[in-house]
C-alpha positions in Angstrom: 0.0 0.0 0.0 3.0 2.3 0.5 3.8 2.0 -3.2 0.7 4.0 -4.0 -0.3 7.6 -3.0 -3.4 9.7 -2.3 -4.4 13.1 -3.8 -6.5 15.2 -1.6 -7.9 18.7 -2.0 -10.8 21.2 -1.8 -13.0 23.2 -4.1 -13.9 26.5 -2.3 -15.4 29.9 -2.8 -12.5 32.2 -3.3 -14.3 35.5 -2.8 -11.1 37.6 -2.6 -9.3 35.7 -5.4 -6.2 35.1 -3.3 -6.1 31.4 -4.0 -6.4 30.5 -0.4 -9.5 29.3 1.5 -10.1 31.9 4.2 -12.3 31.1 7.2 -15.4 32.8 5.8 -15.1 31.1 2.4 -17.1 27.8 2.3 -16.4 24.8 0.3 -18.3 24.1 -3.0 -20.2 20.7 -2.9 -20.9 18.7 -6.0 -17.9 19.7 -8.1 -16.4 17.1 -10.3 -12.6 16.7 -10.5 -11.0 14.3 -12.9 -7.7 12.4 -12.8 -5.8 11.7 -15.9 -6.5 7.9 -15.8 -10.3 8.5 -16.2 -11.1 8.4 -12.5 -13.3 11.3 -11.2 -14.4 12.5 -7.7 -17.3 14.6 -6.6 -16.8 16.9 -3.6 -18.7 16.5 -0.4 -20.7 19.2 1.4 -17.5 20.9 2.5 -16.0 20.9 -0.9 -13.5 18.1 -0.1 -12.4 15.2 -2.4 -9.7 12.6 -2.7 -8.3 10.1 -5.1 -7.0 6.9 -3.4 -4.4 4.5 -4.6 -2.8 6.8 -7.2 0.3 5.6 -9.0 3.3 7.9 -8.5 4.6 10.2 -11.2 3.4 13.2 -13.0 -0.4 13.3 -12.5 -3.0 15.8 -13.6 -6.1 16.8 -11.8 -8.7 19.0 -13.6 -12.0 20.5 -12.4 -15.0 20.2 -14.7 -16.4 23.7 -15.0 -19.7 22.2 -16.2 -20.3 20.6 -12.8 -20.4 24.0 -11.2 -23.5 26.1 -11.2 -24.1 28.3 -14.2 -22.1 31.5 -14.2 -19.4 30.1 -11.9 -15.9 31.3 -12.5 -12.7 29.3 -11.8 -10.4 31.7 -10.0 -7.3 29.4 -9.8 -6.0 27.2 -12.6 -8.6 24.8 -13.8 -6.0 22.0 -13.9 -3.1 21.1 -11.7 -0.1 18.9 -12.6 1.3 17.2 -9.6 4.4 15.1 -8.9 3.1 12.2 -6.8 5.6 10.4 -4.7 5.2 6.8 -3.5 3.4 6.6 -0.1 3.0 10.4 0.2 -0.1 12.6 0.0 -0.4 15.2 -2.8 -2.7 18.2 -2.6 -4.6 20.1 -5.3 -7.1 22.9 -4.2 -9.2 24.9 -6.6 -10.8 28.3 -5.9 -14.0 29.3 -7.7 -16.5 32.1 -7.6 -20.1 30.7 -7.8 -23.0 33.0 -8.5 -26.1 31.7 -6.7 -29.4 32.9 -5.5 -29.8 32.6 -1.7 -33.3 31.5 -1.0 -34.4 32.2 2.6 -37.5 31.4 4.6 -38.3 31.6 8.3 -40.4 33.7 10.6 -41.5 33.6 14.3 -45.0 32.7 15.3 -47.5 35.6 15.3 -50.4 35.9 17.7 -53.9 36.5 16.2 -57.6 35.6 16.3 -59.5 32.5 15.7 -62.8 33.1 13.8 -65.0 30.0 13.9 -68.2 30.1 11.8 -70.9 27.4 11.8 -74.1 27.6 9.7 -77.0 25.6 10.9 -80.3 25.2 9.2 -83.3 25.0 11.5 -85.3 21.8 11.5 -88.4 22.1 9.2 -91.5 22.4 11.4 -94.6 20.7 10.3 -97.8 21.0 12.4 -101.5 21.0 11.9 -104.9 19.4 12.6 -106.4 16.4 10.9 -109.9 17.5 11.8 -109.4 20.7 9.9 -107.3 19.1 7.2 -104.7 21.8 7.9 -100.9 21.7 7.9 -98.3 24.4 8.3 -94.8 23.9 7.0 -92.4 26.4 8.5 -95.5 28.6 9.1 -96.7 28.3 5.5 -100.1 26.6 4.8 -99.8 23.4 2.7 -101.9 23.8 -0.4 -104.3 20.9 0.1 -107.0 20.5 -2.6 -110.6 20.6 -1.6 -113.3 18.4 -3.0 -116.7 16.9 -2.1 -119.3 14.6 -3.6 -122.9 14.0 -2.3 -125.9 12.1 -3.5 -128.7 14.5 -4.7 -131.9 13.5 -2.8 -135.1 15.2 -1.9 -135.5 13.7 1.6 -133.4 13.5 4.6 -131.7 10.2 3.9 -129.5 9.2 1.0 -131.7 6.3 -0.2 -132.4 5.1 -3.8 -135.6 3.3 -4.6 -135.4 -0.1 -6.5 -138.2 -1.1 -8.7 -139.1 -4.3 -10.5 -136.3 -4.1 -13.2 -134.0 -1.5 -11.8 -133.8 1.9 -10.1 -137.0 4.0 -10.2 -134.8 7.0 -11.0 -131.0 7.3 -11.7 -128.7 8.3 -8.8 -127.1 11.7 -9.2 -124.0 12.8 -7.4 -123.3 16.5 -6.9 -119.5 17.3 -7.2 -117.7 20.2 -5.8 -114.0 20.8 -6.8 -111.5 23.4 -5.9 -108.8 24.6 -8.3 -110.5 23.0 -11.3 -107.9 24.1 -13.9 -105.2 22.3 -11.9 -107.0 18.9 -11.8 -105.3 16.3 -13.9 -107.6 13.4 -13.4 -110.5 12.3 -11.2 -112.0 9.0 -10.0 -115.4 8.4 -8.4 -115.5 5.0 -6.7 -118.7 3.2 -5.4 -118.0 0.4 -2.9 -120.2 -2.5 -2.0 -120.9 -3.6 1.6 -117.7 -5.6 1.6 -115.6 -2.5 0.7 -114.8 -3.8 -2.8 -115.1 -1.5 -5.8 -118.6 -1.9 -7.3 -118.6 0.9 -9.9 -115.8 3.3 -10.9 -116.1 6.5 -12.9 -113.0 8.3 -14.0 -111.9 11.0 -16.4 -109.2 13.5 -17.2 -109.4 17.1 -16.1 -112.0 18.4 -13.7 -115.2 16.4 -13.3 -118.6 17.9 -14.3 -120.9 19.2 -11.6 -123.2 16.2 -11.7 -122.4 12.5 -12.3 -125.4 10.1 -13.0 -125.4 6.4 -12.1 -127.9 3.8 -13.2 -127.3 1.6 -10.1 -125.4 -1.1 -12.0 -121.8 -2.3 -11.5 -119.0 -2.3 -14.0 -120.1 -5.8 -14.8 -123.7 -4.8 -15.3 -125.0 -6.1 -11.9 -127.8 -4.2 -10.2 -127.6 -2.9 -6.7 -129.2 -5.1 -4.0 -132.3 -4.0 -2.2 -131.5 -3.3 1.4 -127.9 -2.8 0.7 -125.7 0.1 1.9 -123.0 1.4 -0.5 -120.2 3.9 -0.1 -118.9 6.4 -2.5 -115.8 8.7 -2.6 -114.3 11.1 -5.1 -110.5 11.2 -5.7 -108.7 14.1 -7.4 -105.1 14.2 -8.7 -103.6 17.6 -9.5 -100.8 18.5 -11.9 -98.5 19.6 -9.1 -98.6 16.1 -7.6 -101.1 16.9 -4.8 -104.1 14.8 -4.2 -107.5 15.1 -2.4 -110.2 12.5 -1.5 -113.6 13.5 -0.4 -115.3 12.1 2.7 -116.5 8.6 2.2 -120.4 8.7 2.3 -123.1 6.1 2.3 -126.2 5.5 0.3 -128.9 2.9 0.8 -131.2 1.0 -1.6 -134.9 0.2 -0.8 -137.3 -1.9 -2.8 -140.4 0.1 -3.2 -142.9 -2.8 -4.0 -143.6 -6.5 -3.7 -142.8 -8.6 -6.7 -145.3 -11.6 -6.9 -146.5 -14.2 -9.4 -149.6 -16.3 -8.9 -149.9 -19.6 -10.7 -153.6 -20.5 -10.7 -155.3 -23.9 -10.9 -154.9 -24.3 -14.6 -151.1 -24.0 -14.2 -151.0 -27.6 -13.0 -152.5 -30.7 -14.4 -155.6 -31.6 -12.4 -154.7 -33.8 -9.4 -151.0 -33.6 -10.2 -148.0 -31.5 -9.5 -146.7 -31.1 -13.0 -146.4 -27.6 -14.5 -148.4 -26.8 -17.5 -146.9 -25.1 -20.5 -148.8 -22.0 -19.7 -147.3 -21.9 -16.2 -143.8 -22.4 -17.5 -144.3 -19.5 -19.9 -145.4 -17.3 -17.0 -142.3 -18.2 -15.0 -140.0 -17.5 -17.9 -141.5 -14.0 -18.3 -141.0 -13.3 -14.6 -137.4 -14.4 -14.7 -136.2 -11.1 -16.1 -137.2 -9.4 -12.8 -136.1 -12.2 -10.6 -132.5 -12.4 -12.0 -131.7 -8.8 -10.9 -132.8 -9.4 -7.3 -129.4 -10.6 -6.3 -129.5 -12.1 -2.8 -133.2 -11.3 -2.0 -135.3 -14.3 -1.0 -137.8 -15.9 -3.4 -140.8 -17.4 -1.5 -142.7 -20.2 -3.2 -146.1 -21.0 -1.4 -148.4 -23.9 -2.4 -152.3 -23.9 -1.8 -155.3 -26.2 -2.7 -159.1 -26.1 -2.4 -161.0 -28.1 0.2 -162.0 -31.0 -2.1 -160.4 -34.2 -0.8 -158.8 -35.0 2.5 -156.7 -32.4 4.2 -153.7 -34.7 4.2 -153.9 -35.2 0.5 -154.4 -31.5 -0.2 -151.3 -30.6 2.0 -149.1 -33.1 0.1 -150.4 -31.9 -3.2 -149.7 -28.2 -2.3 -146.2 -29.3 -1.2 -145.4 -31.1 -4.4 -146.7 -28.3 -6.6 -144.6 -25.7 -4.6 -141.5 -27.9 -4.9 -142.1 -28.4 -8.6 -142.2 -24.6 -9.2 -139.1 -24.1 -7.0 -137.3 -26.8 -9.0 -138.2 -25.1 -12.3 -136.8 -21.8 -10.9 -133.7 -23.5 -9.7 -132.9 -25.9 -12.5 -134.3 -24.2 -15.5 -134.2 -20.5 -14.7 -131.0 -20.6 -12.7 -132.2 -19.0 -9.4 -129.8 -20.0 -6.6 -131.1 -22.7 -4.3 -130.2 -20.7 -1.2 -132.4 -17.9 -2.3 -135.6 -20.1 -2.7 -137.9 -20.6 0.3 -140.6 -23.3 -0.2 -143.8 -23.5 2.0 -147.2 -25.2 1.7 -150.5 -24.7 3.4 -153.0 -27.1 1.6 -156.6 -25.8 2.0 -155.8 -23.7 5.1 -155.5 -20.2 3.5 -158.3 -19.8 0.9 -158.7 -16.5 -0.9 -162.2 -17.3 -2.1 -165.2 -19.5 -1.1 -164.8 -23.2 -1.7 -168.6 -23.5 -2.3 -168.4 -22.3 -5.8 -166.3 -23.6 -8.7 -164.9 -20.2 -9.3 -163.8 -19.9 -5.7 -162.2 -23.3 -5.7 -160.3 -22.5 -8.9 -158.8 -19.3 -7.2 -157.8 -21.3 -4.1 -155.9 -23.9 -6.2 -152.7 -21.7 -6.7 -148.9 -21.4 -6.2 -147.7 -17.9 -5.2 -144.1 -16.8 -6.0 -143.1 -13.5 -4.3 -140.0 -11.4 -3.4 -140.3 -9.6 -0.1 -139.5 -5.9 -0.1 -136.3 -4.9 1.7 -135.6 -1.5 3.3 -132.5 0.1 4.7 -132.8 1.0 8.3 -131.8 4.5 9.3 -129.3 3.1 11.8 -127.4 1.2 9.1 -127.5 4.2 6.8 -126.1 6.5 9.4 -123.4 4.1 10.4 -120.8 6.2 8.5 -117.4 5.0 7.5 -114.9 5.5 10.3 -111.1 5.2 10.2 -108.4 6.3 12.6 -106.8 9.7 11.5 -103.4 9.3 10.0 -100.6 11.7 9.0 -97.4 11.0 7.0 -94.6 13.5 6.4 -92.2 12.5 3.7 -93.5 8.9 3.9 -92.9 8.7 7.7 -96.0 8.2 9.9 -96.6 11.0 12.5 -98.3 10.5 15.8 -101.7 12.3 16.0 -103.2 13.5 19.3 -106.6 12.8 20.6 -107.7 16.3 19.5 -106.4 15.5 15.9 -103.4 17.8 16.2 -99.9 16.8 15.3 -96.4 18.4 15.1 -93.0 17.1 13.9 -89.6 18.4 13.0 -87.6 16.9 10.1 -83.9 17.4 9.4 -83.3 20.1 6.8 -80.2 18.4 5.2 -81.0 17.3 1.7 -84.7 18.2 2.0 -86.0 20.4 -0.8 -89.6 19.3 -0.6 -91.9 18.3 2.2 -94.7 15.9 1.3 -97.7 15.9 3.8 -100.5 13.4 3.5 -103.3 13.1 6.0 -106.7 11.4 6.3 -109.5 12.0 8.8 -112.0 9.7 10.4 -114.5 10.2 7.6 -112.0 9.0 5.0 -111.2 12.4 3.6 -107.6 12.3 2.3 -105.4 15.1 1.2 -101.8 15.2 0.0 -99.6 18.0 -1.1 -95.9 18.8 -1.5 -94.5 22.0 -0.1 -91.2 23.1 -1.8 -88.5 24.4 0.6 -86.3 27.1 -0.9 -82.6 26.2 -1.4 -80.1 27.9 0.9 -76.4 27.6 0.7 -74.0 29.5 2.9 -70.5 29.5 1.4 -68.7 32.0 3.6 -67.6 32.3 6.4 -67.5 28.6 7.4 -65.1 26.6 9.5 -62.2 27.9 11.5 -60.2 30.9 10.2 -56.9 31.6 12.1 -55.6 35.0 11.3 -52.7 37.1 12.6 -53.6 40.6 13.8 -54.0 42.7 10.7 -54.0 39.6 8.5 -56.7 38.4 6.2 -57.7 35.4 4.1 -60.4 35.1 1.3 -63.2 35.3 3.9 -62.2 37.3 7.0 -59.9 40.0 8.2 -58.6 40.5 11.7 -58.2 44.0 12.9 -54.7 45.2 13.7 -53.7 45.0 17.4 -53.6 48.5 18.8 -50.1 49.7 19.8 -49.2 49.3 23.4 -50.8 52.0 25.4 -53.1 53.1 22.6 -56.8 53.1 23.1 -59.0 51.0 20.9 -61.6 53.1 19.1 -64.1 50.4 18.0 -65.4 47.2 19.4 -65.0 45.4 16.0 -62.4 42.6 16.3 -62.8 41.1 12.9 -64.7 41.5 9.7 -66.0 38.7 7.5 -67.7 38.6 4.2 -71.0 36.7 4.4 -71.8 35.0 1.1 -74.6 32.6 0.1 -77.0 31.6 -2.6 -80.6 30.6 -3.2 -82.9 30.2 -6.2 -83.2 33.4 -8.4 -86.1 35.5 -7.4 -86.2 34.5 -3.7 -86.4 37.0 -0.9 -83.6 36.9 1.7 -83.8 38.4 5.2 -80.6 38.6 7.2 -80.9 39.3 10.9 -84.3 40.9 10.4 -83.3 43.1 7.5 -83.7 42.3 3.8 -80.5 42.0 1.7 -80.1 42.4 -2.0 -80.1 39.2 -4.1 -78.4 39.1 -7.4 -80.1 37.8 -10.6 -78.3 34.4 -10.2 -79.6 34.1 -6.6 -76.3 35.0 -4.8 -76.2 37.4 -1.9 -73.5 38.9 0.3 -73.2 41.1 3.4 -70.4 42.4 5.7 -70.2 41.0 9.2 -68.6 43.3 11.8 -67.7 40.8 14.6 -67.2 41.5 18.2 -65.1 39.3 20.5 -67.1 36.3 21.7 -70.2 34.8 20.1 -72.0 36.5 17.2 -75.3 35.0 16.2 -77.3 35.9 13.1 -80.7 34.7 11.8 -81.4 34.0 8.1 -84.7 33.5 6.4 -85.3 32.7 2.7 -88.8 32.9 1.2 -89.8 32.0 -2.4 -92.5 33.6 -4.4 -95.1 31.1 -3.1 -94.4 32.1 0.5 -92.5 28.9 1.4 -89.6 29.5 3.8 -86.3 28.0 5.0 -84.8 29.3 8.3 -81.1 29.1 9.3 -78.7 30.7 11.7 -75.0 31.6 11.5 -72.9 31.5 14.6 -69.5 33.2 14.5 -67.2 33.0 17.5 -64.1 35.3 17.7 -61.4 34.4 20.3 -57.8 35.3 20.9 -57.2 32.2 23.1 -57.9 28.5 22.4 -59.9 26.0 24.6 -56.8 25.5 26.7 -56.4 29.2 27.5 -53.3 29.5 25.3 -52.8 32.4 22.9 -54.1 31.8 19.4 -51.2 31.6 17.0 -52.4 33.5 13.9 -49.4 32.7 11.8 -47.4 29.6 12.5 -43.6 29.9 12.7 -41.6 28.8 9.7 -38.3 27.2 10.4 -35.3 29.2 9.3 -33.7 28.0 6.1 -31.1 29.7 3.9 -29.8 27.8 0.9 -27.8 28.7 -2.2 -29.6 27.7 -5.4 -28.7 28.1 -9.0 -30.2 30.9 -11.0 -33.6 30.0 -12.5 -32.9 31.4 -16.0 -29.9 29.2 -16.9 -30.0 25.5 -17.5 -27.7 23.2 -15.5 -25.2 21.1 -17.4 -24.7 18.5 -14.8 -27.1 16.0 -13.3 -25.4 16.3 -9.9 -26.0 19.5 -8.0 -24.1 20.6 -4.9 -26.1 22.4 -2.3 -25.1 24.2 0.9 -27.0 26.3 3.4 -27.9 26.9 7.0 -30.8 26.2 9.3 -31.5 26.1 13.0 -29.5 23.4 14.9 -31.5 20.3 15.3 -33.6 20.8 12.2 -33.9 18.2 9.4 -33.3 19.1 5.8 -34.4 17.1 2.8 -33.9 17.8 -0.9 -36.3 15.9 -3.2 -36.7 13.4 -0.5 -32.9 13.0 0.1 -31.8 13.9 3.6 -28.8 16.1 4.0 -26.7 16.0 7.2 -27.1 19.1 9.4 -24.2 20.1 11.6 -24.3 21.2 15.2 -24.1 24.8 14.0 -27.0 24.4 11.6 -24.8 24.3 8.5 -25.6 21.6 5.9 -24.5 20.6 2.4 -24.6 17.7 0.0 -25.0 16.5 -3.5 -28.3 15.5 -5.1 -28.9 13.8 -8.4 -31.3 15.4 -10.8 -33.2 14.0 -13.8 -32.4 15.3 -17.2 -34.9 17.9 -18.5 -37.3 20.0 -16.5 -38.0 19.2 -12.9 -38.6 20.7 -9.5 -36.1 21.1 -6.7 -38.0 20.9 -3.4 -36.1 21.7 -0.2 -38.0 21.0 3.0 -36.9 21.9 6.5 -38.5 20.4 9.6 -37.7 21.9 13.1 -37.8 20.1 16.4 -41.5 21.0 16.9 -42.5 19.4 13.6 -43.1 22.7 11.8 -42.2 22.5 8.1 -40.9 25.1 5.7 -40.4 24.6 2.0 -38.5 26.2 -0.9 -39.4 25.1 -4.4 -37.5 26.0 -7.5 -38.0 24.9 -11.1 -34.8 23.8 -12.8 -33.8 22.3 -16.1 -30.8 20.0 -16.7 -29.4 19.9 -20.2 -27.1 17.3 -21.8 -23.6 17.4 -20.4 -21.1 19.3 -22.7 -17.8 17.7 -23.6 -15.1 17.6 -20.9 -11.6 16.9 -22.1 -8.3 16.6 -20.2 -5.0 15.4 -21.7 -1.5 15.0 -20.3 1.7 14.4 -22.2 4.8 13.6 -20.1 8.2 12.7 -21.5 11.9 12.5 -20.7 15.0 12.1 -22.8 18.6 11.7 -21.5 22.1 10.4 -22.2 23.8 8.1 -19.7 27.6 7.9 -19.7 29.8 5.9 -17.4 33.4 4.7 -16.8 34.8 1.7 -15.3 32.8 -1.4 -14.6 29.5 -0.1 -16.1 27.9 -3.5 -16.2 27.4 -3.4 -12.5 25.4 -0.2 -12.9 23.1 -1.9 -15.5 24.8 -0.3 -18.6 25.8 -2.4 -21.5 27.8 0.4 -23.0 29.8 3.3 -21.5 27.3 5.7 -23.0 23.5 5.2 -23.8 20.7 7.4 -24.9 17.3 6.8 -23.2 13.8 8.2 -23.7 10.6 7.6 -21.8 7.1 9.2 -21.9 3.4 8.9 -21.2 0.3 10.2 -22.9 -3.1 10.2 -21.1 -6.5 11.5 -22.2 -10.0 11.5 -20.7 -13.1 12.6 -22.6 -16.7 12.7 -21.4 -19.8 14.4 -22.7 -22.6 14.5 -25.3 -22.0 14.5 -29.0 -24.6 15.2 -31.7 -27.0 16.0 -29.0 -28.0 12.4 -28.4 -24.9 10.3 -27.8 -23.0 10.1 -24.5 -19.4 9.4 -25.1 -16.8 8.3 -22.6 -13.2 7.8 -23.8 -9.8 7.2 -22.2 -6.3 6.6 -23.4 -3.3 5.8 -21.3 -0.1 4.9 -23.1 1.3 3.5 -19.8 -1.6 1.1 -19.3 -1.2 -2.5 -20.3 2.7 -2.7 -20.2 5.5 -2.8 -17.7 7.1 0.6 -17.3 10.8 0.7 -17.3 10.6 3.3 -14.5 7.8 2.0 -12.4 7.9 -1.7 -13.5 7.4 -3.0 -10.0 4.3 -1.0 -9.5 2.6 -2.4 -12.7 2.9 -6.1 -11.8 -0.7 -6.3 -10.7 -2.2 -4.0 -13.4 -3.1 -6.7 -15.8 -5.0 -8.6 -13.1 -7.4 -5.7 -12.5 -10.1 -5.8 -15.1 -13.2 -4.2 -13.7 -12.0 -1.8 -11.0 -8.7 -0.1 -10.1 -9.1 -1.0 -6.4 -11.8 -2.1 -4.1 -12.8 1.3 -2.5 -12.8 -0.4 0.9 -9.3 -1.7 0.5 -7.5 1.6 0.8 -8.9 3.7 3.7 -9.2 7.4 2.7 -7.3 9.0 5.5 -8.5 12.4 4.3 -11.9 11.7 5.9 -14.1 13.5 3.3 -17.5 12.3 2.2 -16.9 12.7 -1.5 -17.5 10.0 -4.0 -15.0 8.4 -6.4 -15.9 6.9 -9.8 -13.6 4.7 -11.9 -15.1 5.8 -15.2 -12.5 4.3 -17.7 -11.7 0.7 -17.1 -9.7 -1.1 -19.6 -7.0 -3.7 -19.6 -5.6 -2.1 -22.7 -4.5 1.4 -23.5 -7.8 2.5 -25.0 -11.3 2.7 -23.5 -14.2 4.0 -25.6 -18.0 3.9 -24.8 -20.8 5.4 -26.8 -24.4 5.2 -25.6 -27.5 6.3 -27.4 -31.2 5.6 -27.4 -30.9 2.4 -29.4 -27.2 1.4 -29.4 -24.5 0.9 -26.8 -21.0 0.4 -28.0 -17.9 -0.2 -25.8 -14.3 -1.1 -26.2 -12.6 -1.9 -22.9 -13.5 -4.0 -20.0 -17.1 -5.0 -19.7 -19.3 -7.7 -18.0 -21.2 -9.9 -20.4 -24.4 -11.6 -19.3 -26.6 -13.5 -21.8 -29.5 -14.8 -19.9 -32.4 -14.4 -22.3 -31.9 -17.8 -24.0 -33.7 -20.9 -22.9 -31.0 -23.5 -23.6 -28.0 -21.8 -21.9 -26.7 -18.7 -20.2 -23.4 -17.0 -20.6 -21.8 -14.7 -18.0 -18.2 -13.5 -18.3 -16.1 -10.4 -17.7 -14.1 -9.6 -20.8 -11.8 -7.1 -22.4 -12.6 -6.3 -26.0 -15.5 -4.8 -27.9 -19.2 -5.0 -27.4 -22.1 -3.6 -29.4 -25.8 -3.8 -28.3 -28.8 -2.7 -30.2 -32.4 -2.5 -29.0 -35.2 -1.4 -31.3 -37.5 1.5 -30.3 -40.6 -0.5 -31.0 -41.9 -2.6 -28.1 -44.0 -5.7 -27.6 -47.2 -5.5 -25.7 -45.2 -6.6 -22.6 -42.8 -3.7 -22.9 -39.8 -5.6 -24.2 -38.0 -4.4 -27.4 -39.1 -6.1 -30.6 -35.4 -6.6 -31.6 -32.3 -7.0 -29.4 -28.9 -7.8 -30.8 -25.6 -8.2 -28.8 -22.3 -8.6 -30.6 -19.0 -8.9 -28.7 -15.3 -9.6 -29.4 -12.9 -10.3 -26.6 -9.2 -11.0 -26.1 -9.4 -13.7 -23.5 -6.2 -14.0 -21.6 -7.9 -15.4 -18.6 -9.7 -18.6 -17.9 -13.4 -18.6 -16.9 -13.9 -20.7 -13.7 -17.3 -21.8 -12.4 -17.6 -22.9 -8.8 -20.7 -24.3 -7.2 -20.6 -24.4 -3.4 -23.0 -26.0 -0.9 -24.0 -23.7 1.9 -22.2 -24.5 5.2 -24.4 -22.5 7.5 -22.0 -19.6 7.8 -20.7 -16.8 5.6 -17.2 -18.2 4.9 -16.5 -19.9 1.6 -13.4 -20.8 -0.4 -12.9 -20.7 -4.2 -11.1 -23.3 -6.1 -8.6 -20.8 -7.5 -6.4 -18.1 -5.8 -5.2 -16.0 -8.7 -8.6 -14.4 -9.3 -8.8 -11.2 -11.4 -10.1 -8.6 -9.0 -13.5 -7.3 -9.8 -14.4 -10.2 -12.2 -16.1 -12.3 -9.6 -19.9 -12.8 -9.9 -21.7 -14.5 -7.0 -25.2 -15.9 -7.5 -27.3 -17.4 -4.8 
């Protein structure tokens, strides 16, 4: 290790151009310095760098001006040629002048006021009376429709008279309708005694004043005598409201007895068989009988007094049953409606002493008894418990028929009220609720004294000893909106509403609680009520002073100018913050010293990007500086060194012992080194190196080059030679070649290299090939891609001068980290380990 040397140095701000780093002149981080063998170093946050394991002799160190911020000037020489002695340290410092913009943030905490605003809409109140069919929504009467229908009669009771073949007169219903133009459709429903629809009338628009009914159902069935029917009118309006009249009753009476007398000639003498004349009479009477529905048909049999009483009773029974059977089997009268009785000779209607009288007594009487509706049944009106629903939710109704409920205002733009009373009247209407939106002030606004945001402004704190002239602590702009045309009242006074429904007012707030009322009314008188509560305080709930403006940690950092593109993807940064704070640049943390100073190098993407510097103090408060930057392609950087010596040796005596073959000899030695890196043609990155001293044994430093041919991939393991300088700079061995020449060209589709390179062919299925070689390599990848993102075409060509043998060792794990290879003379850097 003592055969090699180390070069150390600094890049610093030389403000006074004296070539020395004075105490107030900081180092420059992120500067690139190149050694003539193609190795380069990047300075740390203090501007320090080093090159370890440097071969002795004439060596050249050059600073890359493109790695400095734009506009930087190199005050000292940009390159230094050093004589490096074995085992000793050489030094090369560079002074520069860097033009930067110092960005600074930081401020102490400022006291202020907390303005907390909360807008609350009052619950929507719905109250009313079922008995009166009245409902108030926020004090506005619900527009229930009104309707009524009643049977037109001359007497006191609603009774229709039923004759032999139908009603004696049609039933007429008188209809009363409110808001006729708004009626969309109507329905008059007549219900039977079981509550099922018996007849339905319906139509579009408003119904006429009178509706006539013939007493028959939709299926043509006649009303039943003695029956009680109910009727009700339903109206549907265009605005969605609905109204049903009270459900009323009507009765049906039969006004006369329907009877048929089959005299003696209707039966065969002494027998019970019906004559054809009797059958014809029964057929004619069937038309009246079939409309009698459930009324009872009474068939009574009689005889004269001729013969024994027992015979006459049996004969009267047989004749009554024969007539009943004809009604049942032939004419279709239901059996449960037929009542058969017989009396024989017991109830004569004429004298049995004469032939004419006896003929009148031989008879069968068929009759339908008249039925009347009792007044008690007729006045037993329809009764139902009163019910109320608000937006589909049932509401409890008191014994007096009154009700009251509050519904949440959130998301409610319409209140639907439906109610029905004990008589079956039903009304339903929807009451629109005006829209109200309060946009400002809302939430918590923390303001420094004299500060403002987009909603509120805090008054400036009076100077110490000055007297405050007003009680106003803060002023806020009240803003909101509603439907165009609505009336807005704020705290009891109307405020102007714009054509689009927006409104605004100024709130002059006192310390403490400030409460304001708000009412919105539309053109129909419907209202929405809300309140705005604004609290102003200079202390929080814990009694601590309100911080109106949070402290921002102190941060000062030197950044490149914004109007010039950077030419290096590494950027050195330095600055100062409060001790104990944390600094991150684009997520990369920079070390902060005990005095608050920090510095470091960050990598930037090529093209436009943002540089974000964040500082976090011990209390967790964060400050940020953001700068837009642009990194262009790196310009060409070139360094070259030519070193030569020529001499004449002359000796006397035993010159062979001194290594001379002759008494006089001319000698010449030299070295040419070149390093090139940058972008050519705007799209190719080129890296080139040439060292005439590489790959051969020097006559001057032959002993030092014995291991050179064994190093293919790296000059030295960075951890082998401990950098005694102690800087945090990085070292990159950019040119690695076993021969004198190294050349690398990299573009979007091709990568060409001559020098040392690792080769790994693992894309084939039959075999893999991994080696570290010295020679040439050309790789091509097409710009087109498969659907999986891989290039459509990929070609790798290589040519190598293989002076080493490839050895493959497979080792079984031993449970520890120690393993031994089968060979000792391994080319350093060529080993590849795969688990």
